[in-house]
N, CA, C and O atoms as a DFTB+ gen file, in Angstrom:
336 C
 N C O
     1  1       6.955       9.894       3.120
     2  2       6.305       9.703       2.652
     3  2       5.549      11.484       1.404
     4  3       4.957      12.534       1.654
     5  1       6.122      10.765       0.103
     6  2       6.666      12.146      -0.265
     7  2       4.593      13.059       0.250
     8  3       3.498      12.723       0.701
     9  1       5.370      14.324      -0.295
    10  2       4.194      15.258      -0.285
    11  2       2.697      15.376      -0.889
    12  3       1.729      15.951      -0.393
    13  1       2.787      14.706      -2.036
    14  2       1.627      14.201      -3.050
    15  2       0.518      13.058      -1.823
    16  3      -0.619      13.360      -1.460
    17  1       1.160      11.977      -1.478
    18  2       0.897      10.688      -0.893
    19  2       0.828      11.357       0.581
    20  3      -0.315      11.202       1.010
    21  1       1.761      12.141       1.634
    22  2       1.099      12.654       2.437
    23  2      -0.109      13.516       2.815
    24  3      -0.605      13.868       3.886
    25  1      -0.403      13.728       1.464
    26  2      -1.248      14.941       1.444
    27  2      -2.777      14.190       1.040
    28  3      -3.852      14.765       1.211
    29  1      -2.666      13.070       0.585
    30  2      -3.661      11.803       0.368
    31  2      -3.651      11.391       1.658
    32  3      -4.817      11.359       2.052
    33  1      -2.768      11.007       2.641
    34  2      -3.650      10.175       4.297
    35  2      -4.257      11.637       5.362
    36  3      -3.864      12.572       6.060
    37  1      -5.033      11.202       5.024
    38  2      -6.112      11.669       6.124
    39  2      -7.242      10.786       7.300
    40  3      -8.362      10.274       7.312
    41  1      -6.576      10.927       7.815
    42  2      -7.702      10.274       9.223
    43  2      -7.237       8.714       9.100
    44  3      -7.922       7.708       8.914
    45  1      -5.517       8.904       9.308
    46  2      -4.663       6.943       9.259
    47  2      -5.372       6.566       7.718
    48  3      -4.760       5.508       7.568
    49  1      -6.101       6.659       6.646
    50  2      -6.604       6.140       5.622
    51  2      -6.161       7.455       4.620
    52  3      -6.157       8.679       4.759
    53  1      -5.752       6.396       3.411
    54  2      -5.282       6.752       1.886
    55  2      -6.988       6.843       1.021
    56  3      -7.669       5.983       0.462
    57  1      -7.173       8.234       1.255
    58  2      -7.968       8.934       0.409
    59  2      -7.428       9.219      -1.536
    60  3      -6.568      10.057      -1.812
    61  1      -7.822       8.733      -2.155
    62  2      -7.607       8.764      -3.541
    63  2      -9.481       8.082      -4.254
    64  3      -9.961       6.975      -4.009
    65  1      -9.882       8.776      -4.791
    66  2     -10.176       7.863      -6.004
    67  2      -9.501       7.136      -7.070
    68  3      -8.869       7.762      -7.921
    69  1      -9.617       5.292      -7.105
    70  2      -9.433       4.985      -7.884
    71  2      -8.802       5.228     -10.047
    72  3      -7.926       4.857     -10.828
    73  1      -9.951       6.022      -9.984
    74  2      -9.208       6.642     -11.748
    75  2      -8.565       7.788     -11.529
    76  3      -8.220       8.382     -12.550
    77  1      -8.113       8.621      -9.791
    78  2      -8.057       9.777     -10.042
    79  2      -6.466       9.497     -10.769
    80  3      -5.768       8.503     -10.569
    81  1      -6.138      10.652     -11.640
    82  2      -4.785      10.676     -12.169
    83  2      -3.372      10.334     -11.042
    84  3      -2.292       9.756     -11.160
    85  1      -3.901      10.857     -10.242
    86  2      -2.455      11.033      -8.470
    87  2      -2.327       8.737      -8.086
    88  3      -1.312       8.383      -7.486
    89  1      -3.158       7.826      -8.413
    90  2      -3.177       6.360      -7.856
    91  2      -2.339       6.487      -8.350
    92  3      -1.356       7.037      -7.853
    93  1      -2.401       5.911      -9.835
    94  2      -1.150       5.167     -10.805
    95  2       0.347       5.685      -8.975
    96  3       0.789       5.088      -7.993
    97  1       0.482       7.113      -9.623
    98  2       1.580       7.397      -8.873
    99  2       1.809       6.699      -6.716
   100  3       2.570       6.023      -6.023
   101  1       0.664       7.430      -6.625
   102  2       0.061       7.094      -5.262
   103  2       0.847       5.331      -4.933
   104  3       1.698       5.061      -4.085
   105  1       0.055       4.210      -6.132
   106  2       0.006       2.820      -5.037
   107  2       1.779       2.748      -5.364
   108  3       2.396       2.029      -4.578
   109  1       2.486       3.339      -6.300
   110  2       3.504       2.983      -6.826
   111  2       4.840       3.654      -5.418
   112  3       5.816       3.088      -4.925
   113  1       4.496       4.465      -5.281
   114  2       4.815       4.841      -4.254
   115  2       4.483       3.948      -2.754
   116  3       5.556       3.821      -2.165
   117  1       3.675       3.491      -2.199
   118  2       2.785       2.176      -0.921
   119  2       3.635       1.555      -1.709
   120  3       4.531       2.120      -1.082
   121  1       4.344       0.787      -2.665
   122  2       4.537      -0.189      -3.090
   123  2       6.541      -0.183      -3.213
   124  3       7.453      -0.985      -3.413
   125  1       6.426       0.675      -3.052
   126  2       8.078       0.998      -3.254
   127  2       8.542       1.282      -0.777
   128  3       9.550       1.238      -0.073
   129  1       7.440       1.463      -0.613
   130  2       7.597       1.810       1.017
   131  2       7.228       0.530       1.154
   132  3       8.202       0.147       1.802
   133  1       6.935       0.118       1.102
   134  2       6.384      -1.697       1.419
   135  2       7.894      -2.563       1.488
   136  3       8.550      -2.918       2.467
   137  1       8.162      -2.753      -0.138
   138  2       9.522      -2.624      -0.442
   139  2      10.516      -2.607       0.225
   140  3      11.428      -3.417       0.391
   141  1      10.323      -1.726       0.573
   142  2      11.640      -1.348       1.564
   143  2      11.992      -2.275       3.789
   144  3      12.718      -2.722       4.677
   145  1      10.920      -1.957       3.343
   146  2      10.183      -2.752       4.125
   147  2      10.471      -4.372       4.368
   148  3      10.421      -5.005       5.423
   149  1      10.742      -4.754       3.224
   150  2      10.455      -6.642       3.146
   151  2       8.707      -6.449       3.749
   152  3       8.431      -6.646       4.932
   153  1       8.015      -6.178       3.064
   154  2       6.916      -6.590       2.436
   155  2       6.193      -6.269       3.675
   156  3       5.012      -6.562       3.483
   157  1       6.307      -5.956       4.464
   158  2       6.465      -6.289       6.324
   159  2       4.760      -5.071       6.188
   160  3       5.045      -4.072       6.847
   161  1       3.900      -4.976       5.844
   162  2       2.682      -3.928       5.838
   163  2       2.180      -3.096       7.140
   164  3       1.473      -2.090       7.101
   165  1       2.713      -3.752       8.340
   166  2       2.937      -3.170       8.650
   167  2       3.461      -2.443       9.747
   168  3       2.987      -2.319      10.876
   169  1       4.773      -1.859       9.140
   170  2       6.116      -1.276       8.829
   171  2       5.765       0.172       7.704
   172  3       5.880       1.385       7.874
   173  1       5.463      -0.374       6.947
   174  2       5.009       0.058       6.083
   175  2       3.698       1.361       5.952
   176  3       3.446       2.304       5.201
   177  1       3.169       0.790       7.049
   178  2       1.440       2.006       7.582
   179  2       2.124       2.466       8.442
   180  3       1.931       3.660       8.668
   181  1       3.368       1.628       9.416
   182  2       3.512       2.937      10.229
   183  2       3.983       3.776       9.791
   184  3       3.364       4.836       9.876
   185  1       5.320       3.782       9.086
   186  2       5.462       4.811       8.078
   187  2       5.021       5.787       7.806
   188  3       5.394       6.948       7.978
   189  1       3.745       5.118       7.118
   190  2       2.438       6.419       5.980
   191  2       1.798       6.993       6.662
   192  3       1.102       7.938       6.291
   193  1       1.888       6.442       8.194
   194  2       0.434       7.192       8.436
   195  2      -0.411       6.079       8.465
   196  3      -1.004       5.859       9.520
   197  1      -0.541       5.512       7.737
   198  2      -2.056       5.652       7.920
   199  2      -1.663       3.693       8.491
   200  3      -0.575       3.118       8.479
   201  1      -3.294       3.058       9.000
   202  2      -3.328       2.015       9.022
   203  2      -2.888       0.384       8.615
   204  3      -2.448       0.445       7.467
   205  1      -2.847      -0.722       8.997
   206  2      -2.612      -1.564       7.567
   207  2      -3.499      -1.638       7.417
   208  3      -3.534      -1.051       6.335
   209  1      -4.490      -1.916       7.606
   210  2      -5.858      -1.970       6.942
   211  2      -6.432      -1.487       5.584
   212  3      -6.775      -2.204       4.644
   213  1      -6.450      -0.850       5.621
   214  2      -6.257       0.906       5.129
   215  2      -4.676       0.041       3.815
   216  3      -4.781      -0.639       2.794
   217  1      -3.998       0.323       4.234
   218  2      -2.810      -0.482       3.279
   219  2      -3.626      -1.501       1.912
   220  3      -3.572      -1.630       0.689
   221  1      -4.254      -1.976       2.933
   222  2      -4.503      -3.866       1.941
   223  2      -5.566      -3.153       1.168
   224  3      -5.765      -3.263      -0.042
   225  1      -6.224      -2.408       2.015
   226  2      -7.705      -1.922       1.165
   227  2      -6.807      -1.220      -0.173
   228  3      -6.744      -1.517      -1.366
   229  1      -6.027       0.078       0.839
   230  2      -5.306       0.872      -0.745
   231  2      -4.684       0.045      -1.987
   232  3      -4.640       0.245      -3.201
   233  1      -4.188      -1.056      -1.060
   234  2      -3.684      -2.578      -2.561
   235  2      -4.905      -2.922      -3.468
   236  3      -4.917      -3.017      -4.695
   237  1      -5.983      -3.094      -2.539
   238  2      -6.885      -3.994      -3.479
   239  2      -7.214      -2.717      -4.549
   240  3      -6.142      -2.624      -5.146
   241  1      -7.425      -2.475      -4.681
   242  2      -7.692      -1.014      -5.646
   243  2      -7.370      -1.321      -7.116
   244  3      -7.905      -0.924      -8.151
   245  1      -6.280      -2.191      -6.884
   246  2      -5.436      -2.687      -7.783
   247  2      -4.947      -3.784      -7.613
   248  3      -3.886      -3.926      -7.005
   249  1      -6.031      -5.356      -8.418
   250  2      -5.985      -6.458      -7.903
   251  2      -4.537      -7.375      -8.206
   252  3      -4.052      -8.401      -7.730
   253  1      -4.100      -6.274      -9.404
   254  2      -2.704      -7.002     -10.643
   255  2      -1.129      -6.421      -8.628
   256  3      -0.132      -7.017      -8.222
   257  1      -1.565      -5.606      -8.306
   258  2      -0.825      -4.815      -8.132
   259  2      -0.309      -5.855      -6.286
   260  3       0.773      -6.394      -6.051
   261  1      -1.908      -5.760      -5.077
   262  2      -1.911      -6.626      -4.083
   263  2      -1.285      -7.788      -4.365
   264  3      -0.326      -7.992      -3.621
   265  1      -1.617      -9.172      -5.711
   266  2      -0.750      -9.501      -6.210
   267  2       0.635      -9.810      -6.351
   268  3       1.182     -10.890      -6.128
   269  1       1.254      -8.503      -6.834
   270  2       2.149      -8.849      -6.562
   271  2       2.830      -8.494      -5.500
   272  3       3.999      -8.566      -5.876
   273  1       2.824      -8.212      -4.589
   274  2       3.481      -7.376      -3.187
   275  2       3.172      -9.287      -2.202
   276  3       3.841      -9.675      -1.244
   277  1       1.822     -10.195      -2.978
   278  2       1.747     -11.532      -2.081
   279  2       2.787     -12.293      -2.736
   280  3       3.597     -12.904      -2.040
   281  1       2.860     -12.327      -4.070
   282  2       3.708     -13.173      -4.587
   283  2       5.769     -12.519      -3.051
   284  3       6.701     -12.650      -2.258
   285  1       4.987     -11.986      -3.816
   286  2       7.454     -11.156      -2.576
   287  2       6.857     -11.932      -1.706
   288  3       7.481     -12.989      -1.620
   289  1       5.935     -11.903      -1.019
   290  2       5.420     -12.289       0.693
   291  2       5.543     -13.214       0.688
   292  3       6.283     -13.687       1.550
   293  1       4.751     -14.304      -0.511
   294  2       4.947     -16.006      -0.058
   295  2       6.745     -16.395      -0.242
   296  3       7.470     -17.046       0.510
   297  1       7.095     -15.625      -1.688
   298  2       8.679     -14.881      -1.908
   299  2       9.607     -15.379      -0.748
   300  3      10.245     -16.417      -0.920
   301  1       9.692     -14.796       0.233
   302  2       9.847     -13.925       2.131
   303  2       9.357     -15.255       3.148
   304  3       9.545     -15.188       4.363
   305  1       8.535     -16.791       2.329
   306  2       8.222     -16.680       3.735
   307  2       6.513     -16.412       5.059
   308  3       5.849     -16.962       5.937
   309  1       6.700     -14.781       3.991
   310  2       5.614     -14.639       4.548
   311  2       3.972     -14.772       4.499
   312  3       3.674     -14.857       3.308
   313  1       2.866     -14.821       5.262
   314  2       1.528     -15.351       4.643
   315  2       1.253     -13.955       3.393
   316  3       1.540     -12.760       3.471
   317  1       0.641     -14.690       2.385
   318  2      -0.700     -13.511       1.855
   319  2      -1.959     -12.528       2.679
   320  3      -2.722     -12.766       3.615
   321  1      -1.724     -11.338       1.802
   322  2      -2.350     -10.436       2.741
   323  2      -3.378     -10.480       2.317
   324  3      -3.257     -10.727       1.117
   325  1      -5.571     -10.276       2.889
   326  2      -6.509     -10.672       2.140
   327  2      -7.445      -9.707       1.862
   328  3      -8.494      -9.515       2.477
   329  1      -6.849      -8.858       0.515
   330  2      -7.481      -8.036       0.329
   331  2      -9.063      -8.135       0.489
   332  3      -9.756      -8.878       1.185
   333  1      -9.443      -6.927      -0.574
   334  2     -11.854      -7.038      -0.122
   335  2     -12.500      -8.203      -0.237
   336  3     -13.708      -8.263      -0.011
């Protein structure tokens, strides 16, 4: 993860307020990591240093992002991730 994202991961959680100006950049990076891991949430979470549950909770901050991830997962024959 980038220095920005690594600095936001504390105790296996992605700590950021959804209204913080860094949130869109962090979300984009998380989505890039997911894409690089063929939308495998566990693999992406491991690379980022957080839990798969925390990764999904973070994606859920922006429902459109979670929907984009789920649409791609369906194309790949994977089950949808369930947000909050």
